[in-house]
N, C-alpha and C positions, 0 to 999 in steps of 0.2 A: 641851455635847453635846446639850442639849435643844432650842438655837438650831436646830443643825445638823439637828436630827431634825426640825423644824419646817417647816426650809428645804427639806428633802430631800420632803417629803409633800406640799408645796405643789407643788412641780416633777413631782413624780408626777401630781396631780390635773390639773394643767395639760396635761402631757404624754396624760392618757387622754380629755381633754376635747378635743383638737386630734383624737385618732383619731376620736372619736365624730362632730365635725363633717365628717373627710373621709369617714367612712363613709356619713352622712347625705346628702352632695351625690353620691357615688357612685351609692348607691341610688335619689336622686331622678331622677338624668339617667338611670339605666338603666330606670325606670319613664316617664321622659320617651319614652325610644326606643321601649320598648314599644306606648305611648298612641300615638305617631307613627305607628307601623305599621298599628294597629288602626284608626286613622281613614285612612289611606290608602287613596283610592276603588280599588276591586279591580275585575280585568277578568275577566268571564265568557268563556272560550275554548270552541266547540263543534267540536271536531274529527270530522269523518266521514270515511269512506272511501268512494271513488267506487263505484258499481253494477258489476256482473259486464261483464266483456268478453268478445270472442271470444278475446284473448289469455290472460286467464284460463282459459278452456276449455280451450285447448290447450295450457296450463301453459307460455307463453310468456315468457321474458324480455322486456319492453318497456319503452323508455325511448324512444330517438331514433329506432327503427327503425318507421316505420310510423305512424299513428294510429288505434289500435284504438277504435272505437266502441264503445259501451253496446249489448251483447245486448236481446232484448226481455224478459228476466228483470233484466238490469240497469237498465233503465228503470224498471220496476215496483217496484225495490229504493229507487230514489230516490224515486219517489211514495209509496210506504209511508212510507218516513222521512218525507219533506214533511209527510204528513198526521199524524204522529204529532207531530211537532215546531211545528206550524202556530200554535200559541198563542205561540210564543217570537218577541218584537219584535226580531229582528235588526239590530244598527245599521250594521253594514259584514259585507262578504263576500270572502273572499278564495280563490282556487284556485291550483293550480300549473299550470305553462306546457301541461301536458296536457290536448288535448283532452276525455278521460274525466273527470276533475274539473271541470271547467266544464260539463259538458253535465247531469254529477248535480247541480251546485248550481243551476243554472238551473231544472233539474224540481223539487228540493225549495223555492225561494223562490216558484215559480207557484205552489205548495201554500199559501203563507203566507198567514196572515188578516191581515198587516200590510203598511203600504208597503215594498216588497222593494227594498235596496239594490244598487245596481251591483256587479258582481262585478269584484273589483281582483288582476291574477295576480302572482306572486310566484314567482321562480325557486325561492327558498330552501326553497320546499314540494314541489318535484317530487321526483319518484321517484329513488331511489337510481343512481348511474350503475353499469350493468352492466357497462362496459369492451368486450372483443371476445367476452363472452357475450350481449350485447346480438342479441335477434333468435332466439337459441338457444331450445330447449327445456329445461327443467331436468334432463333426461336428457342430452341431446345436451352441455351444458355439463358434467354431470359427470362425462362421458366423455374429454371435450376436459382440462379442467382440474382433475379430482380433485373431492372431495365438500365441501371448505371453500372454498367463494368467497368469505365474506365474514368471517371470523372471529369475534369476538363483542364486545358493545358497552365491555366492558373493556379488550380487547387493544390496545392501542394500538401496539405492535411489527407487528402483523400485515400481511403485504403481499399483496395480490390478486392472484391469479394472474393475474387479465382484466385486471389494470390499470383497473378499474374503485375505486369508492368501497368500504371496509370496513364493517362495522356500526359500527364504531367513529368513523370519521372522519364517517358521515353521520350520526350522533346528534349529534356535536359540531357539523356543520352546521346540522342542524334545530334544534337549542337556540336557536342564535343567532338564527335568523329566527324562532323564537316568541318569544324573550325581546324582541327588537326590536319585533316585533308590540305585545308585552303591554306594554312600558314608553314606547310614544310616548302622548304626552302628550294628546294629540287621542283617543285609546282608553279615557282613565281612565272609570270608572264604567259601560263600555260593555257589550254582549253582541256577541262575534265569533262568523261562523260561518267554518271553515276545513276546505275540503274537499281531502285528500291521498290518500296511497296506504299500502299495506299496512306498507310499509316503514318509516312514522310509529312504528309497533310498538316498532322498537328503541329509537328516542328515549323513547319513555314505561320503555321495560325500563331504560333506563340512569337512571332518577331512581326508579323502584320496582320493582327486581328481585323482590320477592316478590309482587307483585300484578299485574306485567304480562309474563306468559310467552310469548304466543303473538301471532301474526301481527292485523292489525286486519282483521275479516270485510268484505266488501262491503256496502255500505249501512248500515254502523256507526256508533254515536253514543257518543261520549267526550267528558265533559265535564269542565275544568279551572279553577281560580280562580288569579290571578297576584295577589299582593300585596304590596307591601314588600318585592319580593326575593324572594319565595317560590311557589312553587308547590305546589297542592294538587290532589291526583286526587278529583274527586267521584261520577263514572260513568265505568266502562269497559267499550269495545267491546259497547255494547247493541245484541240486535237484537231482543231481545224488547219490544216498545210496548206490552203491557197496560197502562192506568192510568198511561201515562207520565205524563201531566200531573202528576200527584201525584208521583210520583217525581223528577223532573225538581226541582220547586219546595221539595219537601223536602230535596234535596241542595244548592240554591243558596244556602236561608234563612241 
């Protein structure tokens, strides 16, 4: 009886030892993954919206119809933003295919204290496709197609009455474009400038629904960090650039 008890006790001790070793190995592996993520170079992406355009003033949905230029107020918004962020050394700069984003980004970079990168055009950052509503005012589109043209960022089943993109499909397309940019090994550890459209707010809302409930304002500045497969929102829809250098440096540290 005593021998049986001693044998059982030894087996129990052995079993517990094996469990402890397994638990330790799992813990070390988890810590290793966490450390690996923390040590992965982050990418800072500064997302801006173009300055005011004639189409904005008229309330016109404009993607493929015409090439609305910046108003004088829009140029001033871009200039004010450029001066506010002139201390940031942008390693690369990206804009949509629309003239208004490229014009805005050109002005921003002209105000920068650092060597300005060339502007690279990416279709993934284009305005949402308005379909048959392109070129209409919002009032005309509502009268023709109803009040709900885009659905919501979490409604995968919604079908656009205009044949264009929905908030859901746009947010998905924009997420892929931004993530591809952030995961490009050439961008590791760098600060990127991306100039887009108000609809980029839907992408932000899909990631942070409690923080991002409005369209991006003309000439606004949003700052994100991408690291280890995760997005972080550091600054959102900023248009007040008082003491902005201090605010930015505190956010990205």
